[in-house]
C-alpha positions in Angstrom: 23.3 89.1 88.9 21.0 92.1 89.2 22.5 93.1 92.5 26.0 93.4 90.9 24.6 95.3 87.9 22.7 97.7 90.2 25.8 98.2 92.3 27.9 98.9 89.2 25.4 101.4 87.9 25.2 103.2 91.3 28.9 103.3 91.6 29.4 104.8 88.1 26.6 107.3 88.7 28.4 108.5 91.8 31.6 108.8 89.9 29.9 110.6 87.0 28.6 113.1 89.6 32.1 113.4 91.2 30.7 112.5 94.6 33.4 113.9 97.0 33.9 110.9 99.2 34.2 108.5 96.3 36.5 110.8 94.4 38.8 111.0 97.4 38.9 107.2 97.5 39.6 107.0 93.8 42.3 109.7 93.9 44.0 107.9 96.8 44.2 104.6 94.9 47.7 104.5 93.4 46.6 102.2 90.5 44.2 104.8 89.1 45.0 108.0 87.2 42.8 110.9 87.8 42.7 114.3 86.0 40.2 117.0 85.8 38.5 115.5 82.7 38.9 111.8 83.3 39.6 108.9 85.6 41.6 106.0 84.1 41.5 102.4 85.3 42.0 98.8 84.2 39.2 96.3 84.8 41.3 94.2 87.3 42.1 97.4 89.3 38.5 98.5 89.2 37.3 95.0 90.4 39.8 95.0 93.3 38.8 98.5 94.3 35.1 97.6 94.2 35.7 94.5 96.3 37.0 96.8 99.1 33.9 99.1 98.8 31.0 96.8 98.5 30.6 93.2 99.6 28.4 92.3 96.6 31.7 92.2 94.6 33.2 89.7 96.9 30.5 87.2 96.0 31.6 87.0 92.3 34.8 86.3 90.6 36.6 88.5 88.1 35.1 86.7 85.0 31.5 87.3 86.4 32.5 90.9 87.1 33.5 91.5 83.5 30.3 89.9 82.3 28.2 92.1 84.5 30.2 95.2 83.6 29.9 94.7 79.8 26.2 93.7 80.1 25.1 96.7 82.2 23.8 100.0 80.9 26.5 102.1 82.6 27.0 104.5 79.7 23.3 105.2 79.4 23.3 106.1 83.1 26.5 108.2 83.1 25.7 110.1 79.9 22.6 111.5 81.6 25.0 112.8 84.2 27.6 114.3 81.8 30.1 111.4 81.6 30.8 108.3 79.7 33.2 105.3 79.9 35.6 104.9 76.9 38.5 102.8 76.0 41.5 105.1 76.7 44.3 102.7 75.6 43.2 99.7 73.5 45.6 96.8 73.9 43.4 94.4 71.9 42.6 92.6 75.2 40.0 93.7 77.7 42.2 92.8 80.6 45.2 94.8 79.3 43.4 97.8 78.0 42.9 101.0 80.0 39.4 102.5 80.3 38.4 106.0 81.4 35.4 107.7 82.8 35.4 111.0 80.9 33.5 113.9 82.3 32.1 115.6 79.2 31.4 118.8 81.2 35.0 119.1 82.5 
């Protein structure tokens, strides 16, 4: 699953850097909430979004996606760029909780 993990890290690095084209896509997605300091998402919404952006995510199912996401060093990569992923609303269930990419320099 290295290709999936690499794609996840690359995606979150771009988001951490507020890459303009990506941010436009994120802001246009009604299922996401975006503010100056954070971008909030559920895992299912993120998975659906990524499936439309990169075919590597069409080769795996949601369970594999979650496994890859939690096993990847996303926060290590994003912290170096001034951001980190946090649990924004803990519903005691990874599929019901809301997560956020928080820009620490915002």
